[in-house]
N, C-alpha and C positions, 0 to 999 in steps of 0.2 A: 235628752233636751235637757235635764234637771242641769245634769253637769256643767252645760251651756251656760244657761241662765244663772248659775252658781257663778261660772266664772265671769261673766257677762257683769252683773253686779257688784263683781268686788274690781275690776276695770275699772266700774263708770266713778265708784266710790273712790277711787285713788285717782283718777284724771281729773274730776275736781278736786281735791286736795291740791293737784300740782296747780290747775287754773286758779285757786286762791292766791296761789304767789306770782304766777308769770299769767298774766291774761293774755297772753297769746295761745297759750293753751286751751280756752275757752272752747273755741271750734270743735277740738278734738270731746272734751267733755258732753257737748251739748249732742253730738253725732251720738255717741255711745249712750247717750240717755234717751234717745229718741227710737235706739235700734231696742236696747231694754224695754223699755216701754210695748213697744210693737209686737215684742217676741213675750210678755209678760199679758198682751191684751188676746194674744192669738192662740194662746195654750187652752185655756179655758171655753173659747170659744169654738175650738176646734173639735174639743172634747164632750162639750156638751150641748152645743147645737148643732153642729156640722155634721158631725155624725152620724146621729139619729136622723138628722134630716137626710143623710143619703139611704138608712136604715129604710126610712119613710118610703121616699119618693122613688129608690132604685136608679134606674137609667132618667128617669123622666128629669124635667128641668123642675128647678127649686121657682115656690110660690110666697107669696104673702112675707113674713117677717125672716121664713127663712132664706129666701131671696138675700134679701137685706142683710141678715148675716153672711153671705157668701161675696157679699161685694165691699165688705165692710174686712172680712179678709183676705181680697187679693188687696184693697190699699192699701193694709198693717205688711203686708206681703211685700209691695213694691217702696215701702220706705229702706230700706237695704242700698237699694242701688240708687234710688235716686239721694238719698243722705250721702254716700261715696262722692257722685257728681257736686252738692252742693259743699260737702265740707273742703273737698279738691276746689271748687271755685273761689271759696273764703282764703282757702291756706294756701295757695297758689298764687291767683292773681287777683287776691283782695275787692273779690267782686263781690255782691249782694246774692243770698242764695234764693229768695224770693223767687227768681225767675224759673228754676229748679224746682221749686214749690207750687208754681203756679202748671210747670208740665208736669207736673206728677198727677195733680187734681185733672188736669183736659185726659190724660189717658185713663185715671179710674175713668171717669164720664162718661168715657168712649166704649170700656168694658160693661160698665152696666148698659149701657143705651143698644150693644149689638147681643147682650144676653138674648136668649139661649144658644146663637149661634157661636159664638165666643163662648166655650167651657171644652174640657176635655185635652182632647191633641190642641186643638189649635185654641185655647188659652196658654197653653205651656209654650204654643209659638207665640204668644202676646207677651208673654212673660219674658222671654228669653231677644226677644225684638229691645224690652225697654231696658233689659242689662246691658245689651249691647251699647245701646245708646250711652247710657247712663255711663257707661268703663271711655265709649269716644270722647266725651264731654271730661270728663276728670282726664283722662290720656293728655287731652289737647289744655286742658289748663297745666298740667305737667312739664309739656311742652314750651309751652309759655314763659314757664319758669326759670328753666332751664337757659334760657337765652336772656338772662335777666342777671346782677350780679349780685342780687341778695342772696346773703349766706342761708346756709340749709341749717334746719332746728331738728331738735326730735319732733316736732309736730309734722315735719314735712317727710322726716322718715315713718311716721306712721301710717301718714295715706298714703305712703309708695307702699308700704305695706300693705294695707288695704286693697288698692289697685293691682298687686299683683296678684294674694291672696284670689281675688276674687276671676280674675283670668284664668289660674290652674283651676276655678272652679266650671269656669264655662269652660274653657279648652276643651277640658280631661271628662268634663262631665254629662254637661248639657247638650255638646254639640256631638257627642260620640254615644251615649244612653239614652237621652233625654233627660229635662229638667224634675221632673218627679221619679224616674227612675234612678236617678244616681245620689239621692238624697243620702246616704249613707256616706257618700265618699265626699260629700260639701259638708258634713257635721264631722267628720275629718279632719277638713282641711281650716273649719272653723276652730275648732278644739287648737289645732296648732295658733293659728292667729290669736287666738284670745292668750294663748299660753306666752307669747311673743309679745302682747300687747301689755300683758301683765309686766314682764319683765322692763321694758320701753318705759311705761309712764312710772314704775317703781325707780328706774333711774332719771327720769326727769325730776323725781318727787326729792331723790339725792341731791342733785345737781340744783335746786331754785333755790335762791337765795331767803332766808328766814325773814320775818319782819325786823328784827334784832339789828343783822347784817345789812340790811336796810335804811338802817334809822341812821342820823349823824352824831359824830362823836365828837 
């Protein structure tokens, strides 16, 4: 996890450096920022709250603040798939991301209301369902963009890469082995993703015009 957080931090900083020169790169930078913030919040939450809670409650359902922490972790976990759907809507079809945020909030509320029925294997199926819905929304936006005459840019390539890696993780991992059991495969896939994002954002920064090149002569 530590190397993924390090890679994510570097890529996010690089993306904002690009966004300072290219406003069309801001959705990418914002997505990476939200993803990084969610991972940074989940790490201590799982280590210092949820793992001790599992020792305390065993197979029983959580209660009190431990339950709240569990729902918060679920909300943070789902920001990745929701973020891909949102950034695809913004980059490919230039739509606002608020409907995706609203759908994410409704789904998180359903998980909280359905507890303790929705936990363990049932929760894993709900996560997979959310992932599939988010990918369907993102792929739908990608298909719509293909029918337009808008030229492609690095931001389009990055979003297509996000969709592609998530598809690989879902097809090769979650559908075959389970979303929790296949997490090592997911970590490898996301490590490759962040190295590719590092290269693409570095290329975007190199190609982006500087303030001096934009100034009149």
